[in-house]
ZABALO-254928 format. One record per residue: x, y, z of N, C-alpha, C in turn. Coordinates in steps of 0.02 Angstrom, whole numbers, plus 50000, padded with zeros to 5 digits. Last residue first. Example, Ala and Ser with C-alpha at 12.3 -4.5 7.8 and 13.67 -1.06 7.14 Angstrom:
506424988850354506844994750357506455000250394;506604971650390506154977550390506604983550390;
***
This chain:
533755698754913534335700854953534245708054974;532415687554915532665694154896533245695854942;532355670854864532425675654919532705682154893;531495658254811531755664354781531775669654836;531825641454841531545647554867531885653554834;532345629054802531935632754756531635639154782;533235621354873532535620754890532075625154849;534525623554827534305616754840533565615954851;534685637554804534925632554757534605625654766;534035644654912533945646354841534105640454795;534445638555031533735639355017533605640654943;535845639255015535515632855022534775633355005;536075653055011536225648954952535875642254955;535645656155145535335659155085535445654955023;536505648355227535785647555229535455650255166;537895650055235537615645655185536865645155182;538755657455308538385652355344537965648055297;539495668055263539705661355242539325655855279;538315680955214538865678155253539025671055230;537325688355160537825685855114538415682755151;536605692955265536325687355227536825684555178;537415695755415537375697755345537105691855306;537645700955580537285696655533537265699755464;538215709655668538665705055633538315700855581;537165716755723537705720455690538145715955648;536345707355786536105710655726536665714155687;537095692055833536975699055847536795702555782;537225678355819537765682755795537695689855820;536085672955879536735670155892537305674955874;535055680955825535145680455898535845677955915;535235678555688535305685355714535415685155789;534995664655680535645667355661535745674355690;533665664355723534175660755761534875663355744;533045671455622533045674155690533585670855732;533235662455516533545669055514533575672255583;532455651655561533175650855550533535657555550;531175657755565531485654855625532235654055618;530975660855430531005666255480531335663755544;530915647955379531445652555356531535658155407;529805642955445530455639755457531025644255433;528785651955402528955651355472529645648155483;528655649855266528905656355288529145655755361;528115637055273528755638055238529075644655260;526935639555339527425635055369528105635955337;526255647955251526445650655316526955646155352;525965639455142526475644755135526705647255203;525785622255187525515628955177526075634155177;526575609255092526485612755155526195619755142;526875602454980526165604154989526045607655056;528395608654904528015604054946527305606554954;529225616954833528665614054796528255609154838;530255620154920529785625354901529155622354869;530535607755046530645610354978530095615454962;531055610255212530485609055167530655611655098;532775604855237532195609155247531625607055202;534145599555285533545596155260532925600155279;535575602755291535025607655285534405604455254;536565594155323536345594155253535755598855241;537975593155421537325596455414537135596855340;539225588055444538735583655412538055586855403;539875598055513540115596255446539595592055408;538815609755591539145603355592539315601355521;539085626455612538775621455568539165615055573;538775638855727539195633055711538795628255667;538775656355740538425650155723538925644755705;539625663555879539475663355807539135656655794;539995674456016539695668555986539665669255911;541025679156157540745680356090540455673856064;540915684356328541075679356277540735681256211;541605697956415541015695056382541245690156329;542575705756471542415699456503541765696356476;543075717356413542365717156431542175711056473;544475715356395544215721856415543505721356444;544635702256355545035704756412544755711356439;543755701656243543615697956304543995700756364;543865706956116543755711656171543625708256238;544015696056032544575700856038544485705656096;543205682356122543345686756065543895691656080;543155666656170543405673056196543595677256136;541645658256114542365659256117542525665956150;540565646156052540665651156104541415651956114;539565641955924540275641955942540365647755990;538075632855921538395639255937539125638155956;537255621955916537455625055853537775631855863;537905614056053537355613556005537575616555939;539355622156077538785619556114538175619956069;541065622256071540465621856030539925618756073;542225633656144541855627356146541265627856099;543795641356193543185640856153542865633956160;544765642656300544685647756248544025647456210;544935632456384545015639156413544885644556362;543895617956392544335622456355544375629156391;543275601856391543525607256433544015611456393;541955591856370542445595556331542645601556374;541335575556406541475582556425542015585456380;540055564256422540605566456379540725573756396;539475552056529539555559256518540165560356473;538235539756549538895541456523538925548956509;537385529656656537415536456629538135538056610;537465517656718537235517556648537245524556616;537775520056850538295517156807538105517056733;537245535956909537075529156893537595526356844;538505546656986537955545156940537835537656934;539625549457058538995549157094538405547357051;540635550756966540635544757008539975543957046;540395563456913540295557556871540245551256913;540795571457021540105571656997539945565356957;542145568657029541715566757086540985566857065;542555573756904542665566656921542195564456978;542215587256915541905583156863541975575756879;543055590957024542335591657028541985587156978;544325588656968544115585057029543355585257037;544285597856863544325590656848544125586456909;544235609756939543705608056892543705600556878;545435609457007544815609257046544225607357000;546295610656896546335604756940545695603956980;546005623156842545815617256804545845610856847;545305635456957545855632256919545625625656889;543885646156924544365642856967544895639456925;542375645356869542825650656892543295647556943;541655638256729541985636956792542445642856809;540115635156653540705639356655541005638656725;539265622656557539445625756621540075629956613;537925615156477538515619356470538645622556537;537195600256415537275605156468537915609056455;535995589556340536585593856334536595598756392;535515572456326535395579156351536045583156347;534715558356269535295562756260535105569656284;534285541956307534135549056315534775552956306;533705526756250534285531156254534045538356258;533205510456295533045517256282533675521556290;
***
């Protein structure tokens, strides 16, 4: 059996202490548990979110986010002509749009952005979306 879980942590301190902590944490785990870690002082991808220090980080100390698309993402959505009820088709589109707005913030979200969702839905799945 294989279980995959994701975790994200922020560290306030120096990199030597962080590496010591991660090493000691890893040593205390079961030998069958493997941990992959990504350590960065500027940005990291977690699930489908790119988290980074934006232009106003020094002033506000707030991290910025944007949607991250994995290179192999093929957007396997329900085709428009499927037998799924209309409310299910609307629900997945609404869910994806909400996810983009939450990740980007309402001010930064634009349906004509380069995230590809609109074009993918129109061209590959036959949905006629109003702009």
